[in-house]
LODO-878149 format. One record per residue (C-alpha): residue number from 1; residue in three letters; x, y, z. Coordinates in nm, 3 decimals, padded with zeros to 5 digits. Example, Ala and Ser with C-alpha at 12.3 -4.5 7.8 and 13.67 -1.06 7.14 Angstrom:
2
R   n res      xx      yy      zz
R   1 ALA  01.230 -00.450  00.780
R   2 SER  01.367 -00.106  00.714
END
This chain:
424
R   n res      xx      yy      zz
R   1 MET -00.225 -03.144  06.471
R   2 SER -00.271 -03.070  06.099
R   3 GLU -00.580 -02.884  05.982
R   4 PHE -00.849 -03.102  05.820
R   5 ASN -00.858 -03.059  05.443
R   6 LEU -01.195 -03.168  05.301
R   7 SER -01.081 -03.192  04.938
R   8 GLU -00.781 -03.408  05.026
R   9 TYR -00.994 -03.630  05.249
R  10 CYS -01.258 -03.688  04.980
R  11 LEU -01.001 -03.753  04.709
R  12 ASP -00.824 -04.007  04.931
R  13 VAL -01.151 -04.188  05.007
R  14 ALA -01.241 -04.196  04.637
R  15 LYS -00.901 -04.330  04.533
R  16 ARG -00.915 -04.603  04.796
R  17 ALA -01.268 -04.695  04.682
R  18 LYS -01.149 -04.726  04.323
R  19 ARG -00.865 -04.959  04.422
R  20 ALA -01.102 -05.160  04.639
R  21 SER -01.355 -05.192  04.355
R  22 ARG -01.097 -05.363  04.134
R  23 ALA -01.012 -05.609  04.409
R  24 LEU -01.376 -05.667  04.501
R  25 ALA -01.466 -05.754  04.141
R  26 ALA -01.254 -06.070  04.179
R  27 VAL -01.384 -06.169  04.525
R  28 SER -01.581 -06.494  04.532
R  29 GLY -01.951 -06.509  04.600
R  30 ALA -01.877 -06.721  04.908
R  31 ALA -01.656 -06.450  05.059
R  32 LYS -01.916 -06.179  04.995
R  33 ASN -02.184 -06.399  05.152
R  34 ALA -01.965 -06.463  05.457
R  35 TRP -01.943 -06.086  05.507
R  36 LEU -02.320 -06.048  05.473
R  37 GLU -02.385 -06.324  05.725
R  38 LEU -02.137 -06.179  05.973
R  39 VAL -02.288 -05.830  05.946
R  40 ALA -02.634 -05.980  06.007
R  41 THR -02.506 -06.159  06.316
R  42 ARG -02.332 -05.850  06.450
R  43 LEU -02.649 -05.640  06.412
R  44 THR -02.803 -05.864  06.675
R  45 GLU -02.493 -05.884  06.894
R  46 ARG -02.439 -05.508  06.893
R  47 THR -02.803 -05.407  06.924
R  48 PRO -02.754 -05.218  07.256
R  49 GLU -02.470 -04.998  07.127
R  50 ILE -02.649 -04.929  06.796
R  51 LEU -02.967 -04.828  06.979
R  52 ASP -02.766 -04.608  07.218
R  53 ALA -02.620 -04.427  06.916
R  54 ASN -02.963 -04.397  06.760
R  55 ALA -03.105 -04.250  07.082
R  56 LYS -02.855 -03.962  07.053
R  57 ASP -02.978 -03.891  06.699
R  58 LEU -03.344 -03.907  06.805
R  59 GLU -03.288 -03.666  07.093
R  60 ALA -03.110 -03.421  06.864
R  61 ALA -03.392 -03.456  06.608
R  62 ARG -03.658 -03.370  06.868
R  63 VAL -03.461 -03.069  06.987
R  64 ALA -03.423 -02.953  06.626
R  65 GLY -03.799 -02.989  06.571
R  66 LEU -03.785 -03.248  06.293
R  67 ALA -04.123 -03.352  06.154
R  68 PRO -04.279 -03.676  06.288
R  69 ALA -04.234 -03.846  05.949
R  70 MET -03.862 -03.766  05.958
R  71 ILE -03.826 -03.894  06.313
R  72 ASP -04.007 -04.212  06.209
R  73 ARG -03.752 -04.264  05.931
R  74 LEU -03.468 -04.204  06.176
R  75 THR -03.586 -04.447  06.443
R  76 LEU -03.420 -04.784  06.499
R  77 ASN -03.544 -05.052  06.738
R  78 GLU -03.492 -05.423  06.794
R  79 LYS -03.755 -05.508  06.533
R  80 THR -03.593 -05.277  06.277
R  81 LEU -03.249 -05.427  06.338
R  82 ALA -03.391 -05.778  06.306
R  83 GLY -03.545 -05.675  05.974
R  84 MET -03.211 -05.535  05.858
R  85 ALA -03.040 -05.862  05.947
R  86 LYS -03.308 -06.061  05.765
R  87 ALA -03.260 -05.852  05.452
R  88 LEU -02.885 -05.915  05.461
R  89 ARG -02.933 -06.289  05.487
R  90 GLU -03.184 -06.280  05.203
R  91 ILE -02.931 -06.100  04.984
R  92 ALA -02.671 -06.361  05.081
R  93 SER -02.907 -06.633  04.957
R  94 PHE -02.922 -06.484  04.607
R  95 ARG -02.697 -06.611  04.332
R  96 ASP -02.384 -06.409  04.270
R  97 PRO -02.464 -06.193  03.966
R  98 ILE -02.102 -06.126  03.874
R  99 GLY -01.982 -06.345  03.590
R 100 SER -02.328 -06.476  03.510
R 101 VAL -02.409 -06.501  03.140
R 102 VAL -02.709 -06.285  03.050
R 103 SER -02.725 -06.420  02.695
R 104 SER -02.507 -06.602  02.445
R 105 SER -02.513 -06.696  02.080
R 106 ILE -02.300 -06.888  01.831
R 107 ARG -02.221 -06.684  01.524
R 108 PRO -02.217 -06.843  01.176
R 109 GLU -01.839 -06.799  01.169
R 110 GLY -01.811 -07.037  01.464
R 111 PHE -01.731 -06.809  01.759
R 112 GLU -01.949 -06.759  02.067
R 113 VAL -02.061 -06.418  02.195
R 114 GLN -02.147 -06.400  02.564
R 115 LYS -02.302 -06.103  02.745
R 116 VAL -02.163 -06.125  03.100
R 117 ARG -02.261 -05.929  03.414
R 118 THR -01.989 -05.712  03.568
R 119 PRO -01.977 -05.465  03.858
R 120 ILE -02.033 -05.097  03.783
R 121 GLY -01.732 -05.003  03.998
R 122 VAL -01.763 -04.734  04.266
R 123 VAL -02.101 -04.617  04.395
R 124 PHE -02.135 -04.285  04.578
R 125 PHE -02.453 -04.317  04.781
R 126 ILE -02.604 -04.006  04.943
R 127 TYR -02.903 -04.051  05.172
R 128 GLU -03.098 -03.884  05.449
R 129 SER -03.257 -03.987  05.778
R 130 ARG -03.286 -04.364  05.748
R 131 PRO -02.989 -04.539  05.913
R 132 ASN -03.125 -04.880  05.807
R 133 VAL -03.034 -04.776  05.453
R 134 THR -02.667 -04.787  05.556
R 135 THR -02.663 -05.167  05.572
R 136 ASP -02.904 -05.211  05.280
R 137 ALA -02.689 -05.003  05.047
R 138 ALA -02.363 -05.160  05.161
R 139 ALA -02.505 -05.510  05.122
R 140 ILE -02.639 -05.459  04.771
R 141 CYS -02.321 -05.289  04.654
R 142 VAL -02.090 -05.557  04.793
R 143 LYS -02.307 -05.844  04.664
R 144 SER -02.297 -05.690  04.316
R 145 GLY -01.920 -05.644  04.338
R 146 ASN -01.920 -05.265  04.379
R 147 ALA -01.725 -05.057  04.628
R 148 VAL -01.944 -04.797  04.798
R 149 VAL -01.887 -04.463  04.965
R 150 LEU -02.175 -04.386  05.202
R 151 ARG -02.269 -04.031  05.293
R 152 GLY -02.559 -04.022  05.539
R 153 GLY -02.737 -03.717  05.675
R 154 LYS -02.616 -03.529  05.980
R 155 GLU -02.939 -03.618  06.162
R 156 ALA -02.831 -03.987  06.166
R 157 ILE -02.456 -03.942  06.218
R 158 HIS -02.428 -04.136  06.547
R 159 SER -02.633 -04.429  06.415
R 160 ASN -02.442 -04.437  06.087
R 161 LEU -02.101 -04.425  06.252
R 162 ALA -02.195 -04.722  06.470
R 163 LEU -02.319 -04.915  06.168
R 164 GLY -02.019 -04.811  05.959
R 165 LYS -01.779 -04.947  06.219
R 166 LEU -01.972 -05.274  06.222
R 167 LEU -01.947 -05.302  05.842
R 168 ALA -01.574 -05.228  05.840
R 169 ASP -01.499 -05.470  06.124
R 170 ALA -01.685 -05.747  05.941
R 171 ALA -01.490 -05.675  05.623
R 172 ALA -01.160 -05.709  05.810
R 173 GLU -01.270 -06.040  05.964
R 174 THR -01.387 -06.194  05.636
R 175 GLY -01.104 -06.077  05.413
R 176 LEU -01.295 -05.828  05.197
R 177 PRO -01.095 -05.532  05.063
R 178 ALA -01.065 -05.290  05.355
R 179 ASP -01.205 -04.994  05.160
R 180 ALA -01.490 -05.176  04.986
R 181 VAL -01.736 -05.001  05.220
R 182 GLN -01.647 -04.654  05.347
R 183 LEU -01.872 -04.426  05.551
R 184 LEU -01.782 -04.057  05.537
R 185 SER -01.701 -03.932  05.885
R 186 THR -01.788 -03.572  05.792
R 187 THR -02.136 -03.426  05.758
R 188 ASP -02.006 -03.123  05.568
R 189 ARG -02.240 -03.063  05.274
R 190 ASP -01.941 -02.967  05.060
R 191 ALA -01.823 -03.329  05.074
R 192 VAL -02.107 -03.419  04.838
R 193 ASP -01.986 -03.159  04.587
R 194 GLU -01.633 -03.295  04.609
R 195 PHE -01.741 -03.648  04.520
R 196 LEU -01.978 -03.536  04.245
R 197 HIS -01.676 -03.384  04.069
R 198 LEU -01.463 -03.701  04.075
R 199 PRO -01.590 -03.900  03.773
R 200 GLU -01.249 -04.061  03.727
R 201 TYR -01.301 -04.245  04.058
R 202 VAL -01.679 -04.257  04.108
R 203 ASP -01.881 -04.447  03.847
R 204 VAL -02.236 -04.370  03.960
R 205 ALA -02.404 -04.147  04.218
R 206 ILE -02.727 -04.250  04.388
R 207 PRO -02.912 -03.987  04.595
R 208 ARG -03.191 -04.103  04.822
R 209 GLY -03.380 -03.834  05.006
R 210 GLY -03.577 -03.515  04.954
R 211 TYR -03.644 -03.338  04.628
R 212 SER -03.382 -03.066  04.686
R 213 LEU -03.106 -03.321  04.749
R 214 ILE -03.187 -03.524  04.440
R 215 LYS -03.217 -03.216  04.221
R 216 ARG -02.883 -03.088  04.348
R 217 VAL -02.706 -03.417  04.283
R 218 SER -02.864 -03.458  03.940
R 219 SER -02.761 -03.109  03.828
R 220 GLU -02.407 -03.115  03.965
R 221 ALA -02.288 -03.473  03.916
R 222 ARG -02.029 -03.540  03.648
R 223 MET -02.112 -03.909  03.646
R 224 PRO -02.441 -04.095  03.582
R 225 VAL -02.708 -04.062  03.853
R 226 ILE -02.975 -04.317  03.952
R 227 LYS -03.256 -04.126  04.118
R 228 HIS -03.619 -04.073  04.200
R 229 PHE -03.740 -03.721  04.252
R 230 ALA -04.060 -03.778  04.449
R 231 GLY -04.333 -04.026  04.534
R 232 ASN -04.659 -03.860  04.432
R 233 CYS -04.852 -04.188  04.396
R 234 HIS -05.218 -04.239  04.297
R 235 VAL -05.494 -04.491  04.361
R 236 TYR -05.761 -04.498  04.089
R 237 ILE -06.103 -04.651  04.168
R 238 ASP -06.256 -04.765  03.840
R 239 ARG -06.630 -04.780  03.773
R 240 SER -06.626 -05.162  03.809
R 241 ALA -06.429 -05.166  04.137
R 242 ASP -06.519 -05.394  04.427
R 243 LEU -06.560 -05.138  04.707
R 244 GLU -06.440 -05.375  04.977
R 245 ILE -06.115 -05.426  04.787
R 246 ALA -06.100 -05.054  04.706
R 247 GLU -06.123 -04.958  05.073
R 248 LYS -05.863 -05.216  05.174
R 249 VAL -05.616 -05.108  04.904
R 250 LEU -05.667 -04.735  04.958
R 251 VAL -05.635 -04.737  05.337
R 252 ASN -05.318 -04.947  05.319
R 253 SER -05.173 -04.733  05.040
R 254 LYS -05.231 -04.411  05.233
R 255 LEU -05.215 -04.491  05.602
R 256 GLN -04.997 -04.800  05.650
R 257 ARG -04.692 -04.573  05.674
R 258 LEU -04.701 -04.203  05.595
R 259 GLY -04.338 -04.110  05.538
R 260 THR -04.246 -04.336  05.246
R 261 CYS -04.211 -04.273  04.873
R 262 ASN -04.465 -04.545  04.783
R 263 THR -04.742 -04.401  05.002
R 264 ALA -05.049 -04.286  04.806
R 265 GLU -05.095 -03.910  04.801
R 266 SER -05.393 -03.884  04.565
R 267 LEU -05.721 -04.068  04.514
R 268 VAL -05.891 -04.067  04.172
R 269 VAL -06.250 -04.197  04.146
R 270 HIS -06.468 -04.265  03.840
R 271 SER -06.785 -04.053  03.854
R 272 ALA -07.004 -04.358  03.778
R 273 ILE -06.914 -04.507  04.116
R 274 ALA -06.832 -04.190  04.312
R 275 LYS -07.174 -04.151  04.479
R 276 ASP -07.141 -04.491  04.647
R 277 ALA -06.763 -04.503  04.675
R 278 LEU -06.668 -04.165  04.816
R 279 PRO -06.865 -04.174  05.145
R 280 ARG -06.722 -04.517  05.224
R 281 LEU -06.364 -04.448  05.114
R 282 LEU -06.337 -04.100  05.260
R 283 GLY -06.499 -04.218  05.580
R 284 ALA -06.235 -04.488  05.617
R 285 LEU -05.958 -04.235  05.557
R 286 ALA -06.110 -03.985  05.801
R 287 GLN -06.142 -04.255  06.063
R 288 GLY -05.770 -04.312  06.023
R 289 GLY -05.702 -03.944  06.091
R 290 CYS -05.645 -03.841  05.730
R 291 GLU -05.718 -03.487  05.611
R 292 ILE -05.905 -03.485  05.279
R 293 ARG -05.861 -03.223  05.009
R 294 GLY -06.102 -03.269  04.720
R 295 ASP -06.233 -03.113  04.402
R 296 GLU -06.589 -02.975  04.368
R 297 ALA -06.739 -03.317  04.293
R 298 THR -06.571 -03.465  04.599
R 299 LEU -06.708 -03.190  04.821
R 300 ALA -07.059 -03.258  04.687
R 301 LEU -07.045 -03.638  04.720
R 302 ALA -06.836 -03.689  05.035
R 303 GLY -07.136 -03.761  05.253
R 304 PRO -07.253 -03.623  05.588
R 305 GLY -07.003 -03.582  05.868
R 306 ILE -06.696 -03.604  05.643
R 307 SER -06.485 -03.290  05.635
R 308 VAL -06.330 -03.204  05.298
R 309 VAL -06.111 -02.902  05.222
R 310 ARG -06.129 -02.759  04.870
R 311 ALA -05.822 -02.884  04.684
R 312 THR -05.595 -02.646  04.495
R 313 GLU -05.398 -02.736  04.185
R 314 GLU -05.089 -02.747  04.404
R 315 ASP -05.247 -03.021  04.618
R 316 PHE -05.257 -03.257  04.321
R 317 ASP -04.881 -03.211  04.271
R 318 THR -04.786 -03.250  04.637
R 319 GLU -04.608 -03.541  04.804
R 320 TYR -04.751 -03.483  05.152
R 321 LEU -04.563 -03.749  05.350
R 322 ALA -04.835 -03.683  05.607
R 323 ALA -05.195 -03.779  05.688
R 324 LYS -05.334 -03.583  05.393
R 325 ILE -05.470 -03.689  05.057
R 326 SER -05.603 -03.511  04.747
R 327 VAL -05.913 -03.645  04.572
R 328 LYS -06.025 -03.605  04.210
R 329 VAL -06.345 -03.731  04.041
R 330 VAL -06.313 -03.813  03.669
R 331 ASP -06.568 -03.902  03.403
R 332 SER -06.370 -04.169  03.218
R 333 LEU -06.079 -04.410  03.242
R 334 GLN -05.885 -04.204  02.988
R 335 GLU -05.937 -03.888  03.194
R 336 ALA -05.799 -04.075  03.495
R 337 ILE -05.491 -04.185  03.299
R 338 ASP -05.431 -03.834  03.163
R 339 PHE -05.475 -03.677  03.509
R 340 ILE -05.239 -03.923  03.676
R 341 ASN -04.970 -03.892  03.408
R 342 GLU -04.988 -03.514  03.438
R 343 HIS -04.952 -03.500  03.817
R 344 SER -04.761 -03.820  03.900
R 345 SER -04.391 -03.830  03.981
R 346 GLY -04.365 -04.155  03.784
R 347 HIS -04.326 -04.373  04.095
R 348 THR -04.630 -04.594  04.165
R 349 GLU -04.996 -04.593  04.061
R 350 ALA -05.274 -04.840  04.143
R 351 ILE -05.603 -04.933  03.981
R 352 VAL -05.889 -05.111  04.154
R 353 SER -06.109 -05.271  03.889
R 354 LYS -06.283 -05.594  03.787
R 355 ASP -06.275 -05.497  03.419
R 356 LEU -05.980 -05.667  03.245
R 357 ASN -05.996 -05.428  02.950
R 358 ALA -05.982 -05.130  03.186
R 359 VAL -05.689 -05.287  03.369
R 360 ARG -05.505 -05.346  03.041
R 361 THR -05.570 -04.990  02.925
R 362 PHE -05.454 -04.847  03.258
R 363 THR -05.135 -05.052  03.288
R 364 THR -05.046 -04.969  02.927
R 365 GLY -05.130 -04.598  02.950
R 366 ILE -04.970 -04.514  03.285
R 367 ASP -04.608 -04.401  03.261
R 368 SER -04.472 -04.495  03.604
R 369 ALA -04.210 -04.733  03.737
R 370 ALA -04.476 -04.966  03.882
R 371 VAL -04.848 -05.013  03.825
R 372 MET -05.044 -05.208  04.085
R 373 VAL -05.367 -05.390  04.000
R 374 ASN -05.605 -05.440  04.292
R 375 ALA -05.300 -05.406  04.517
R 376 SER -05.152 -05.143  04.747
R 377 THR -04.893 -04.892  04.628
R 378 ARG -04.698 -04.983  04.943
R 379 LEU -04.602 -05.312  04.778
R 380 HIS -04.365 -05.132  04.541
R 381 ASP -04.054 -05.226  04.732
R 382 GLY -03.745 -05.436  04.668
R 383 GLY -03.815 -05.667  04.961
R 384 GLN -04.179 -05.714  04.862
R 385 PHE -04.072 -05.785  04.503
R 386 GLY -03.831 -06.057  04.618
R 387 LEU -03.515 -05.854  04.555
R 388 GLY -03.412 -05.849  04.921
R 389 ALA -03.318 -05.499  05.027
R 390 GLU -03.300 -05.220  04.773
R 391 ILE -03.073 -04.924  04.726
R 392 GLY -03.367 -04.714  04.613
R 393 ILE -03.661 -04.701  04.373
R 394 SER -03.568 -04.533  04.048
R 395 THR -03.817 -04.326  03.851
R 396 ASP -03.565 -04.297  03.568
R 397 LYS -03.604 -04.495  03.248
R 398 PHE -03.231 -04.545  03.206
R 399 HIS -03.030 -04.735  03.331
R 400 VAL -03.270 -04.888  03.585
R 401 ARG -03.635 -04.836  03.674
R 402 GLY -03.819 -04.937  03.991
R 403 PRO -03.651 -05.112  04.286
R 404 CYS -03.274 -05.110  04.247
R 405 GLY -03.145 -05.442  04.376
R 406 VAL -02.840 -05.659  04.314
R 407 ASP -02.886 -05.717  03.941
R 408 GLU -02.971 -05.352  03.880
R 409 LEU -02.631 -05.246  04.018
R 410 THR -02.442 -05.437  03.752
R 411 SER -02.325 -05.353  03.403
R 412 TYR -02.208 -05.603  03.143
R 413 LYS -01.934 -05.676  02.897
R 414 TYR -01.908 -05.902  02.597
R 415 VAL -01.682 -06.206  02.607
R 416 VAL -01.609 -06.360  02.267
R 417 ILE -01.483 -06.720  02.257
R 418 GLY -01.333 -06.865  01.944
R 419 ASP -01.082 -07.121  01.820
R 420 GLY -00.860 -06.907  01.608
R 421 ALA -01.160 -06.701  01.489
R 422 ILE -01.075 -06.411  01.257
R 423 ARG -01.274 -06.155  01.059
R 424 ARG -01.279 -06.218  00.685
END
């Protein structure tokens, strides 16, 4: 038996993905939708074997001492699989973006210029923990005409292999190019380096995971990278806020699910409302089991029976991914904007306010991918935005920002139509 050669393996996968991407670009929307529908059906039919594979990953994660938030991300169940299937069918219901005309104009010389959506080509997608991302990423890439190479984390290898086989089997049954979706069978970290140095075959890399992974990919990739570094999100309670709405938005933003990038990690409160707002808001957080780390004003105004730890500067820059939150009291709307822009990761910020001028100033002044008005940060999500599943939420400003769905994974080309048109 020949010795496994990682470089040769990765190069072969990349070459096959490139060939598949050219074939996939010409596949009809109906054929891509048939694949999506079949994958959705098979998720239900193969639920027992997928959950058996996931149980192996969960047991290994507990033995390895993974944090509860990481185990939560890793866990699949019947409800999760049903949600994955629903997302696939929703993506199937979208129009096919490939070939659609973004804009067109007739030039004075008589020829037409069309801007037409095209696939990007080959996507190298690196992700950690969440096996549900396997089908989300594959679905969005295929729908947008892109071949994808999936490299999941070692902690989810059994789940991902089961899902990868399902995706490949469905491709064979529906006539999609066999290598349109490939899941790397190796968990060797060096495989990532191999692919990041193959720009002639890989058109874009998308890392989805912890800060160290994304930083590594961003610094080493020889092709464009779509990324978000962290989810240090803020909820700002303005002086005119309705406290009932404020409590509802804050508790959902912080406690609805702890281990996600759109979970609030910091609360900012206007001093004019802090005396009334902080006891109520911090009490609701404490009741939900949340540890509170506040500045001096927060410690003074928290109210009896509410435990607050003195916040450090590091706390305001931390994405906890846990039942912890930092709290800052500010004396003006502009101070809130400046504080948030300084400490935010550029992901999601929320304002609770009844003052339209304050809302306008906040949404204009905040430099993040999404700004929520009287709404939870947890709503910043491709599914919630009507994009179906997403391949990630980008905090970049180029080429995409926010949830990266089907349209965001396309490029474009110009098609010029004339009748013997020439340049004079």
